Backbone bond lengths (Angstrom), bond angles and torsions (degrees), N, CA, C in turn:
res aa  C-N    CA-C-N  psi(-1)  N-CA   C-N-CA  omega(-1)  CA-C   N-CA-C  phi
1 M - - - 1.431 - - 1.517 108.76 -
2 R 1.315 118.76 139.09 1.457 124.12 -175.92 1.525 109.96 -87.10
3 D 1.345 114.08 147.27 1.463 120.03 173.71 1.521 109.90 -71.10
4 R 1.320 115.30 157.91 1.473 120.42 177.40 1.522 110.13 -64.01
5 D 1.344 118.03 -34.67 1.462 122.28 -179.50 1.528 111.13 -61.58
6 D 1.340 117.22 -34.26 1.460 121.13 -178.60 1.520 111.81 -70.13
7 E 1.311 117.92 -21.55 1.459 121.20 -176.40 1.524 112.94 -88.34
8 R 1.314 118.23 -7.82 1.464 120.07 -179.18 1.521 109.94 -74.30
9 S 1.313 114.03 147.14 1.464 118.89 -179.91 1.525 109.83 -78.58
10 L 1.308 114.42 165.92 1.453 120.67 178.45 1.527 110.19 -62.07
11 G 1.299 117.31 -38.70 1.470 122.05 177.45 1.518 111.31 -61.50
12 D 1.340 116.50 -41.61 1.469 120.20 177.68 1.527 110.88 -63.99
13 L 1.319 115.98 -40.78 1.459 120.03 179.37 1.528 111.13 -64.06
14 F 1.327 116.73 -42.57 1.465 119.69 178.45 1.525 111.33 -67.38
15 A 1.300 117.59 -36.55 1.466 120.97 177.44 1.527 109.97 -63.80
16 E 1.330 116.29 -43.86 1.463 119.77 178.25 1.528 110.91 -64.69
17 L 1.322 116.52 -41.59 1.462 120.75 177.72 1.526 110.10 -59.92
18 S 1.308 115.88 -42.37 1.465 120.51 179.33 1.526 111.19 -63.29
19 R 1.338 116.90 -44.71 1.467 120.87 178.54 1.517 111.12 -62.73
20 E 1.310 116.86 -46.29 1.451 120.26 -178.02 1.529 111.95 -67.20
21 T 1.323 117.01 -37.08 1.463 120.57 176.96 1.520 109.68 -65.23
22 S 1.330 116.41 -41.53 1.459 120.85 178.13 1.528 110.72 -62.01
23 T 1.323 116.28 -43.91 1.466 121.03 178.31 1.526 110.32 -63.18
24 L 1.308 116.53 -43.08 1.461 121.48 179.77 1.534 110.58 -60.82
25 I 1.309 116.88 -44.58 1.467 120.81 -179.86 1.527 110.11 -64.51
26 R 1.339 117.24 -42.85 1.463 120.35 177.99 1.522 110.80 -59.78
27 K 1.321 116.63 -43.44 1.466 120.81 -179.68 1.537 110.60 -65.90
28 E 1.329 117.99 -37.42 1.460 121.35 177.65 1.526 110.16 -64.51
29 V 1.323 117.01 -40.41 1.469 120.95 178.30 1.525 109.71 -66.06
30 E 1.320 117.60 -41.52 1.470 121.04 176.79 1.527 110.68 -60.46
31 L 1.327 116.43 -43.15 1.466 120.76 179.29 1.521 110.30 -63.10
32 A 1.324 117.47 -45.55 1.462 120.97 179.41 1.528 110.56 -61.62
33 T 1.329 116.90 -41.36 1.460 120.75 179.47 1.527 110.87 -63.58
34 T 1.308 116.93 -45.80 1.459 121.29 179.26 1.525 110.94 -62.05
35 E 1.317 116.03 -44.67 1.459 120.33 -178.64 1.534 111.06 -65.02
36 M 1.318 117.29 -44.14 1.464 120.68 -179.63 1.531 110.93 -67.19
37 T 1.327 117.11 -36.31 1.465 120.52 177.88 1.524 110.23 -61.38
38 A 1.320 116.89 -44.01 1.467 120.87 179.55 1.529 110.80 -63.46
39 K 1.322 116.73 -42.88 1.458 120.21 -179.40 1.522 111.71 -67.41
40 L 1.323 116.67 -39.62 1.463 119.79 179.31 1.526 111.53 -70.27
41 K 1.332 116.61 -32.25 1.464 120.07 176.43 1.529 109.62 -64.01
42 H 1.320 116.41 -42.41 1.471 121.37 177.10 1.530 109.90 -61.68
43 A 1.332 116.78 -44.27 1.463 120.75 179.56 1.526 110.44 -62.86
44 G 1.324 117.14 -38.84 1.455 121.25 178.15 1.519 111.86 -63.38
45 T 1.325 116.11 -41.44 1.462 120.77 178.53 1.530 110.56 -62.39
46 Q 1.337 116.61 -47.17 1.459 120.24 179.74 1.529 111.18 -65.03
47 S 1.319 117.16 -34.82 1.465 120.31 176.93 1.527 110.11 -65.07
48 G 1.311 117.05 -39.71 1.461 121.01 177.11 1.515 112.02 -62.85
49 I 1.327 116.53 -41.65 1.463 120.66 178.22 1.535 109.78 -65.30
50 A 1.340 116.52 -41.01 1.468 120.01 177.50 1.528 110.50 -62.65
51 A 1.324 116.42 -39.17 1.469 120.23 177.77 1.529 110.70 -64.85
52 A 1.326 117.22 -39.49 1.467 120.54 177.35 1.529 110.19 -63.10
53 G 1.317 116.48 -41.43 1.467 120.16 176.14 1.528 111.13 -62.14
54 G 1.318 116.07 -40.74 1.461 120.18 177.06 1.519 111.67 -63.99
55 A 1.324 117.05 -37.66 1.467 120.74 177.95 1.528 110.55 -65.20
56 L 1.338 116.42 -39.95 1.468 119.41 176.73 1.533 111.17 -64.48
57 M 1.316 116.18 -39.46 1.461 119.24 176.86 1.534 110.45 -63.10
58 H 1.314 116.36 -39.62 1.464 120.59 177.96 1.536 110.66 -64.08
59 A 1.325 116.03 -43.13 1.461 119.94 177.29 1.524 109.90 -60.88
60 G 1.320 116.88 -40.33 1.465 121.07 177.04 1.523 111.66 -61.76
61 L 1.315 115.71 -39.55 1.466 119.69 177.27 1.534 110.68 -62.85
62 L 1.333 115.82 -40.89 1.465 119.54 178.55 1.530 111.67 -63.66
63 V 1.334 115.86 -40.62 1.463 119.19 177.87 1.530 109.89 -66.99
64 L 1.325 116.41 -38.26 1.458 120.05 177.03 1.529 110.76 -61.42
65 L 1.295 115.53 -43.12 1.464 119.21 176.98 1.525 111.07 -63.18
66 A 1.317 116.64 -39.50 1.472 119.99 176.35 1.522 110.35 -62.53
67 A 1.322 117.67 -37.10 1.460 121.16 178.45 1.522 110.53 -65.09
68 I 1.310 116.63 -39.48 1.465 119.98 177.93 1.527 110.58 -65.84
69 V 1.333 115.41 -40.54 1.468 119.46 177.74 1.529 109.92 -62.00
70 I 1.305 116.76 -45.88 1.474 120.32 179.37 1.525 110.37 -62.90
71 L 1.334 115.94 -40.05 1.462 120.45 178.54 1.523 110.83 -59.68
72 L 1.309 114.48 -48.39 1.466 117.85 -179.35 1.526 111.94 -68.42
73 A 1.305 118.35 -35.34 1.465 122.40 -177.30 1.525 112.16 -73.75
74 Q 1.270 118.14 -42.23 1.464 119.85 -172.39 1.530 113.91 -110.72
75 L 1.326 116.32 -26.60 1.465 121.49 -174.53 1.535 112.26 53.13
76 G 1.345 114.81 28.69 1.467 120.52 176.64 1.514 110.39 -98.55
77 V 1.277 116.52 166.65 1.465 120.95 -177.56 1.524 111.27 -89.03
78 T 1.264 120.48 -48.23 1.445 123.78 -169.64 1.532 114.08 -61.89
79 A 1.292 118.46 -52.29 1.474 121.17 -174.31 1.524 112.32 -65.14
80 W 1.289 117.89 -51.40 1.468 118.76 -175.69 1.512 111.95 -74.51
81 L 1.321 118.09 -32.66 1.463 120.35 179.80 1.525 110.67 -64.82
82 S 1.327 116.90 -40.67 1.474 118.39 177.56 1.530 110.64 -66.15
83 A 1.323 116.76 -39.68 1.465 119.35 177.93 1.525 110.69 -65.69
84 L 1.318 117.32 -38.49 1.456 121.49 179.16 1.531 111.00 -64.59
85 I 1.318 117.08 -42.19 1.471 121.06 178.44 1.524 110.43 -62.81
86 V 1.336 117.31 -43.72 1.468 120.84 178.22 1.524 110.41 -62.78
87 A 1.314 116.92 -43.45 1.466 120.69 -179.14 1.522 111.44 -60.73
88 I 1.308 116.90 -46.95 1.470 120.50 -179.04 1.524 110.62 -64.63
89 A 1.329 116.91 -42.11 1.469 119.98 179.78 1.533 111.07 -62.36
90 V 1.333 117.37 -44.41 1.466 120.56 -179.62 1.528 110.59 -64.83
91 M 1.333 116.56 -40.66 1.464 119.38 179.85 1.533 111.79 -66.24
92 V 1.318 117.44 -38.42 1.465 120.82 178.70 1.535 110.27 -65.11
93 V 1.321 116.90 -44.78 1.469 120.47 178.50 1.533 110.30 -63.12
94 G 1.321 116.83 -44.60 1.463 120.72 178.85 1.516 111.78 -61.42
95 Y 1.318 116.32 -42.22 1.461 120.35 178.38 1.525 111.03 -63.38
96 A 1.316 116.57 -43.29 1.470 120.39 -179.69 1.525 111.10 -62.23
97 I 1.317 117.34 -42.68 1.474 120.81 179.84 1.522 110.61 -65.71
98 A 1.325 116.91 -49.14 1.468 120.87 -178.75 1.520 110.71 -63.48
99 S 1.319 117.39 -42.00 1.459 121.46 -179.36 1.528 111.30 -63.47
100 G 1.329 116.37 -42.62 1.468 119.78 178.89 1.518 112.43 -63.54
101 A 1.318 116.57 -42.47 1.471 120.05 179.93 1.524 110.85 -66.94
102 L 1.321 117.33 -42.37 1.463 120.41 179.30 1.526 111.07 -65.27
103 S 1.312 116.86 -36.00 1.463 120.79 176.98 1.528 110.72 -62.60
104 K 1.327 116.52 -42.26 1.470 120.32 177.55 1.524 111.13 -66.39
105 L 1.317 116.95 -36.55 1.468 119.91 177.81 1.520 111.09 -63.44
106 R 1.310 116.87 -41.05 1.472 120.54 -179.65 1.524 111.38 -64.33
107 K 1.322 117.33 -31.10 1.465 121.46 -178.06 1.528 112.70 -81.61
108 T 1.323 117.31 -13.10 1.455 121.14 -176.31 1.521 110.22 -76.20
109 S 1.317 116.29 130.38 1.460 121.64 175.62 1.525 108.78 -93.91
110 Y 1.325 116.03 132.15 1.463 120.32 -178.63 1.527 111.45 -104.19
111 T 1.312 116.00 11.83 1.458 121.13 176.70 1.522 108.54 -82.60
112 P 1.334 117.90 132.77 1.475 119.62 177.73 1.533 110.30 -74.01
113 T 1.325 116.49 76.58 1.460 121.85 -173.04 1.532 112.89 -62.40
114 Q 1.312 117.07 -39.60 1.462 119.52 -179.77 1.527 110.32 -63.71
115 T 1.310 116.63 -41.26 1.461 120.96 179.01 1.519 110.11 -65.36
116 M 1.318 117.25 -41.76 1.465 120.45 179.61 1.529 111.11 -62.97
117 E 1.348 116.22 -40.88 1.463 119.58 177.66 1.533 111.01 -63.20
118 T 1.322 116.07 -42.61 1.457 120.15 179.05 1.529 110.83 -63.14
119 L 1.323 116.36 -41.38 1.472 119.78 178.10 1.529 110.88 -63.22
120 K 1.335 116.53 -39.49 1.465 119.66 177.62 1.528 110.31 -62.69
121 E 1.344 116.34 -43.25 1.464 120.49 178.81 1.525 110.75 -63.69
122 T 1.321 116.16 -41.81 1.464 120.64 179.51 1.520 110.17 -63.11
123 T 1.318 116.55 -44.24 1.468 120.80 178.74 1.513 110.39 -61.98
124 S 1.326 115.87 -44.04 1.465 120.12 178.67 1.521 111.19 -61.52
125 W 1.333 115.51 -44.14 1.473 120.17 -179.62 1.517 110.42 -64.64
126 T 1.335 116.60 -43.34 1.464 120.84 -179.49 1.512 110.92 -63.29
127 T 1.329 117.84 -40.39 1.455 120.79 179.96 1.517 111.47 -67.15
128 R 1.329 117.23 -38.95 1.461 119.98 178.05 1.507 111.07 -66.98
129 T 1.320 118.32 -36.98 1.458 122.09 -176.75 1.527 110.72 -68.79
130 K 1.329 116.97 -36.34 1.459 120.55 -177.69 1.518 111.00 -72.87
131 A 1.314 118.49 -27.47 1.466 121.70 -174.73 1.485 112.98 -70.71
């Protein structure tokens, strides 16, 4: 007894191949979109952290400027020296935060590697099936 698959016409087989190929391509695009969204979300988070570090550096600059103003206004040691110490500490912390986030951003790959692997597997499978 023959299988139902053996009774299908060549046109039916090509139509099914076309539908399945279309579905496969849609799924690959969905995978690429999902993967890129996750990677861009990570990049956005690191960019936000870098911006926070930059804001701390800016605050440190403002405190440094305040220390210079106090220095010029009073020419005393205590007031401006404490402001100078705070300014340097804030700038160092801000630099460390921004530098760490930027370092992580540089290491991030934005290539949809999972999608590329799936496409390679699909190509390999398709080539084996045709042979």
